[in-house]
C-alpha positions as CSV (number, residue, x, y, z in Angstrom):
1,M,28.3,2.3,10.2
2,Q,25.0,2.1,8.7
3,I,23.9,4.5,6.2
4,K,19.8,4.5,6.3
5,A,19.1,5.5,2.3
6,I,20.2,7.5,-1.0
7,A,18.1,10.2,0.1
8,Y,18.6,12.7,-2.4
9,L,20.5,13.6,-5.5
10,G,22.0,16.6,-7.0
11,I,22.3,16.7,-11.2
12,G,23.7,19.5,-13.3
13,S,22.1,20.6,-16.2
14,T,22.4,23.1,-19.1
15,A,18.5,23.6,-18.8
16,P,17.1,22.5,-15.4
17,L,13.5,24.1,-16.7
18,E,13.4,21.2,-19.1
19,W,13.8,19.1,-16.0
20,L,11.2,20.5,-14.2
21,K,8.4,19.5,-17.3
22,Y,10.2,16.4,-17.7
23,G,9.7,15.5,-14.0
24,T,6.0,16.7,-13.7
25,D,4.7,16.0,-17.0
26,V,6.4,12.4,-17.6
27,L,7.5,11.7,-14.2
28,G,4.5,12.6,-12.3
29,M,6.5,14.2,-9.5
30,M,5.8,17.7,-8.4
31,P,7.6,20.9,-8.0
32,A,8.8,21.7,-4.2
33,R,6.0,23.5,-2.3
34,A,9.2,25.7,-0.6
35,I,12.9,26.1,-1.9
36,P,15.3,24.5,0.6
37,G,16.2,27.2,2.8
38,M,13.3,29.4,2.7
39,G,11.2,29.9,5.9
40,W,7.6,28.0,5.8
41,G,6.5,30.7,8.1
42,F,3.6,29.9,10.4
43,P,2.7,25.8,10.6
44,G,-0.5,25.0,8.9
45,V,-0.4,28.1,6.9
46,P,-0.1,27.3,3.3
47,R,2.4,28.8,0.9
48,A,0.8,31.2,-2.3
49,A,0.7,29.1,-5.3
50,S,2.9,31.6,-7.0
51,E,5.6,30.5,-4.3
52,Q,5.3,26.9,-5.1
53,T,7.0,26.7,-8.5
54,G,10.2,24.3,-7.4
55,I,12.6,27.3,-9.1
56,A,15.0,28.6,-6.9
57,A,16.5,32.2,-7.5
58,D,19.8,30.9,-9.1
59,G,17.3,28.8,-11.4
60,S,17.7,25.6,-9.6
61,V,14.8,23.4,-9.8
62,F,13.6,21.0,-6.8
63,L,11.0,18.2,-7.4
64,K,9.2,16.4,-4.7
65,M,7.9,12.7,-4.6
66,D,6.4,12.0,-1.4
67,D,6.6,13.7,2.1
68,R,10.0,15.2,1.9
69,Q,10.5,18.5,0.7
70,W,12.3,17.6,-2.3
71,R,14.3,14.6,-3.8
72,I,16.1,15.8,-6.9
73,A,17.9,19.2,-7.2
74,V,18.8,20.1,-10.7
75,H,21.2,23.0,-10.9
76,P,22.6,24.9,-13.7
77,H,25.7,23.6,-14.8
78,A,28.0,23.8,-18.0
79,K,28.1,19.9,-18.2
80,N,24.6,18.4,-18.9
81,G,23.6,14.9,-16.7
82,A,26.6,16.3,-14.0
83,L,26.3,14.3,-10.8
84,L,26.8,16.7,-8.6
85,Y,26.3,15.2,-5.0
86,I,24.6,12.1,-3.8
87,G,22.8,12.7,-0.3
88,M,23.2,9.9,2.3
89,E,21.0,9.9,5.3
90,F,21.8,8.6,8.7
91,E,19.3,7.5,11.1
92,G,20.1,10.3,13.6
93,P,22.6,12.5,15.6
94,E,24.0,9.7,17.3
95,A,24.4,7.7,14.3
96,Y,25.4,10.7,12.3
97,A,28.2,11.5,14.8
98,Q,29.4,8.2,15.0
99,G,29.9,8.0,11.4
100,L,31.8,10.9,10.9
101,H,34.0,9.9,13.8
102,E,34.4,6.6,11.8
103,L,35.5,8.1,8.7
104,Q,37.8,10.4,10.1
105,H,39.6,7.5,11.9
106,A,39.8,5.6,8.6
107,G,41.7,8.7,7.2
108,I,38.7,10.1,5.1
109,A,38.7,13.8,5.0
110,V,35.2,14.8,6.3
111,T,34.0,18.5,5.3
112,Y,31.4,20.0,7.9
113,G,28.5,21.8,6.3
114,T,27.7,25.1,7.9
115,E,24.3,25.8,9.2
116,A,23.4,27.8,6.2
117,E,24.4,24.7,3.8
118,A,22.4,22.2,5.7
119,G,19.6,25.1,5.5
120,A,20.0,24.8,1.5
121,R,19.6,21.0,1.7
122,A,16.4,20.9,4.1
123,V,18.4,18.9,6.3
124,T,19.5,19.4,10.3
125,A,23.3,19.1,10.0
126,L,25.5,18.0,7.0
127,A,29.2,17.1,6.2
128,R,30.7,16.1,2.9
129,I,33.2,13.4,1.8
130,Q,34.2,12.1,-1.9
131,D,34.8,8.5,-3.0
132,P,37.5,7.2,-5.0
133,C,36.2,8.5,-8.3
134,G,35.9,11.9,-7.0
135,L,31.8,11.7,-6.4
136,V,30.8,14.0,-3.7
137,I,28.4,12.5,-1.1
138,E,26.6,14.5,1.1
139,L,26.0,12.9,5.0
140,F,23.1,14.3,6.9
141,Y,20.4,13.8,9.4
142,G,17.3,15.1,9.7
143,H,15.2,16.1,6.9
144,T,12.3,18.6,6.4
145,C,8.5,16.7,5.9
146,D,6.2,19.2,4.3
147,Y,3.8,16.3,3.5
148,N,0.9,17.0,0.9
149,F,2.6,15.7,-2.3
150,Q,0.0,15.7,-5.2
151,S,1.2,14.2,-8.6
152,P,-0.5,16.1,-11.7
153,Y,-1.9,12.7,-12.2
154,I,-4.5,11.1,-9.9
155,E,-3.3,8.0,-7.3
156,H,0.3,8.3,-9.1
157,Q,2.5,7.6,-6.1
158,F,6.2,6.7,-5.8
159,V,7.8,4.1,-3.6
160,A,10.5,6.5,-1.6
161,G,10.1,7.3,2.0
162,S,12.4,5.5,4.5
163,L,13.8,3.0,1.1
164,G,15.1,6.5,-0.4
165,F,14.4,8.2,-3.5
166,G,15.0,4.9,-6.0
167,H,18.0,3.5,-7.2
168,L,21.5,4.9,-8.7
169,N,23.7,2.7,-11.5
170,L,27.2,4.4,-11.9
171,F,29.7,4.1,-14.2
172,L,32.9,4.3,-12.2
173,T,36.7,4.3,-13.5
174,K,38.1,2.5,-10.0
175,Q,35.2,0.1,-9.4
176,A,37.5,-2.0,-7.0
177,E,38.4,1.1,-4.9
178,C,34.6,2.6,-4.8
179,F,33.4,-1.1,-4.0
180,H,35.9,-1.2,-1.2
181,F,34.7,2.3,-0.1
182,Y,31.2,1.7,-0.1
183,T,30.7,-1.2,1.7
184,E,34.1,-1.4,4.0
185,V,33.9,2.2,4.6
186,L,30.0,3.4,4.3
187,G,29.0,-0.1,5.1
188,F,26.9,-1.2,2.0
189,R,26.2,-4.8,1.4
190,L,26.7,-6.7,-1.8
191,T,23.3,-8.1,-3.0
192,D,24.6,-9.7,-6.1
193,Y,26.2,-9.3,-9.0
194,I,26.6,-10.0,-12.9
195,K,29.7,-11.0,-14.8
196,F,30.3,-9.1,-18.3
197,G,33.5,-11.0,-18.4
198,P,36.9,-11.9,-16.6
199,A,37.7,-8.3,-15.3
200,S,34.3,-6.8,-15.5
201,S,31.0,-6.7,-13.5
202,L,28.3,-5.1,-12.4
203,Q,27.8,-4.9,-8.4
204,F,24.4,-4.7,-6.9
205,L,24.7,-2.6,-3.4
206,R,21.8,-2.3,-0.7
207,C,21.9,-0.3,2.3
208,N,18.1,-0.9,3.5
209,A,15.6,-3.2,2.2
210,R,15.3,-2.3,-1.4
211,H,17.6,-4.6,-3.4
212,H,20.0,-2.0,-4.5
213,S,20.2,1.7,-3.8
214,L,23.4,1.6,-5.7
215,A,25.1,-0.1,-8.4
216,M,28.1,0.3,-10.1
217,V,30.3,-0.8,-13.1
218,D,33.5,-0.4,-15.3
219,L,33.1,-0.5,-18.3
220,G,35.2,1.9,-20.3
221,G,37.0,4.4,-17.9
222,V,34.3,6.8,-17.4
223,T,32.6,8.3,-14.5
224,G,29.2,9.1,-14.0
225,I,25.4,8.5,-14.2
226,Q,24.3,5.5,-16.5
227,H,20.8,5.2,-15.0
228,L,18.4,6.1,-12.4
229,L,15.4,4.5,-11.1
230,V,12.3,5.8,-9.5
231,E,10.0,3.5,-8.5
232,V,6.1,3.6,-8.7
233,T,3.1,1.6,-6.8
234,D,2.0,-0.4,-9.7
235,I,1.6,-1.6,-13.2
236,D,-0.6,0.7,-14.4
237,A,1.7,3.7,-13.2
238,V,4.6,2.4,-15.1
239,G,2.4,2.0,-18.3
240,R,0.9,5.6,-17.9
241,T,4.4,6.9,-17.7
242,L,5.4,5.0,-20.7
243,D,2.5,6.7,-22.8
244,R,3.6,10.1,-21.8
245,A,7.3,9.7,-22.0
246,K,6.2,8.5,-26.0
247,K,3.9,11.5,-26.5
248,A,6.3,13.7,-25.3
249,G,8.9,12.6,-27.5
250,F,11.3,11.1,-25.1
251,N,13.4,8.0,-26.8
252,V,12.6,4.8,-25.0
253,V,15.9,3.0,-25.2
254,S,14.7,-0.2,-23.8
255,A,11.0,-2.0,-23.7
256,M,9.1,-2.9,-21.1
257,G,10.6,-5.9,-19.1
258,R,11.1,-7.8,-15.6
259,H,14.9,-7.9,-14.5
260,R,16.2,-11.3,-12.9
261,N,17.8,-9.8,-9.6
262,D,15.6,-7.7,-8.1
263,R,12.2,-8.2,-10.1
264,M,11.7,-4.7,-11.2
265,L,8.9,-4.3,-13.9
266,S,9.9,-1.4,-16.1
267,F,11.2,0.5,-18.9
268,Y,13.9,3.0,-19.9
269,M,13.9,6.3,-21.5
270,R,16.8,8.7,-22.3
271,G,15.8,11.8,-20.1
272,P,17.2,15.6,-20.6
273,G,20.1,14.8,-18.5
274,G,21.9,12.7,-21.2
275,F,21.3,9.6,-19.0
276,D,18.9,7.1,-19.0
277,V,15.7,7.1,-16.3
278,E,14.3,3.6,-15.4
279,V,10.9,3.7,-14.2
280,G,9.6,0.5,-12.8
281,C,7.5,-1.4,-9.9
282,D,7.3,-4.4,-7.6
283,G,10.8,-4.2,-6.8
284,R,12.2,-6.8,-4.4
285,L,12.8,-6.4,-0.9
286,V,15.3,-8.1,1.1
287,D,16.5,-8.8,4.6
288,E,19.3,-9.7,6.5
289,S,18.9,-13.7,5.5
290,W,20.0,-12.7,2.0
291,R,23.0,-13.7,0.6
292,A,25.1,-12.3,-2.1
293,N,25.2,-14.1,-5.3
294,E,26.2,-14.3,-8.9
295,F,23.4,-14.2,-11.2
296,C,23.8,-15.1,-15.2
297,E,20.7,-14.0,-16.7
298,G,19.9,-10.4,-16.8
299,D,16.2,-10.3,-17.6
300,V,13.0,-12.9,-17.1
301,W,11.4,-11.4,-20.0
302,G,11.5,-8.3,-22.1
303,H,14.0,-5.2,-21.6
304,D,14.9,-5.6,-25.5
305,G,17.7,-2.7,-26.1
306,I,19.1,-2.4,-22.7
307,V,22.4,-3.7,-23.9
308,D,22.7,-1.4,-26.7
309,A,21.4,1.6,-24.2
310,L,24.4,0.7,-22.0
311,Q,27.1,0.6,-24.9
312,N,25.7,3.7,-26.3
313,A,26.0,5.5,-22.8
314,V,29.4,4.2,-22.2
315,K,30.3,5.8,-26.0
316,E,28.5,9.4,-25.1
317,M,30.2,9.7,-22.1
318,M,33.8,9.1,-23.4
319,Q,32.9,11.8,-26.5
320,Q,31.9,14.2,-23.7
321,Q,35.1,13.5,-22.0
């Protein structure tokens, strides 16, 4: 089985409109030009500006960062920052059918989405499974391209496309089982890892040329998002995002720095979801000649505060449970 990319995320929030403001004013995304599931009318006829709010009737917010109709959805939810679903993409109908067949053969429960459910994600076909920690994974093929991404900031662009939305770093309570599930069942590959002690390591997994699309670690019996990354095209875009974050009052939990393993030049801030958001550029791309390795230093330089941010995130998540 070969997952092509982690294409989209669904996040729960007690205040989705805060995400709309954060996603546009700070991160430089734009509201979805049409809500998934809504008709577009005649091709080439633009929707009225009043319809391009990115806000659905139920209060959900959809954010766009490239040619895809949307990448991040934020739904009204009692638990702020809940990870509601992860959208994983197959190349096409044949790969989708073969993948679901393999999952069922392996004893994984697969729930097929209806046509309306697929439409609500702006995809052609949709199925759902759960990982060993109970996280919902939506498997799909075919996506709606509506093009015309325009950031509020001139020339601000994201590195997404076939590489997916960015990357996701998860706290998991069943890391060994999840590692087997994501690698042996879903076909992710281990890029590298860093040990935090004899019984704990942060594992970086890839499904395409991006150094990692998913990372996982067990640091205290909690499951959820530790951070998500969105990648931009250059250092100026990173720096300007940092300026906007500070001006808007968001807590910068890790200073600018460059990671050792994926070479990402980035900073981290606490977003409105109660987890950290990394914004970076220059992420490493790898090919099939890459071999998994352990690395011993987290950063080439900078990222002051990143360890404290990791520990604080664990404490906060444990208090919420």
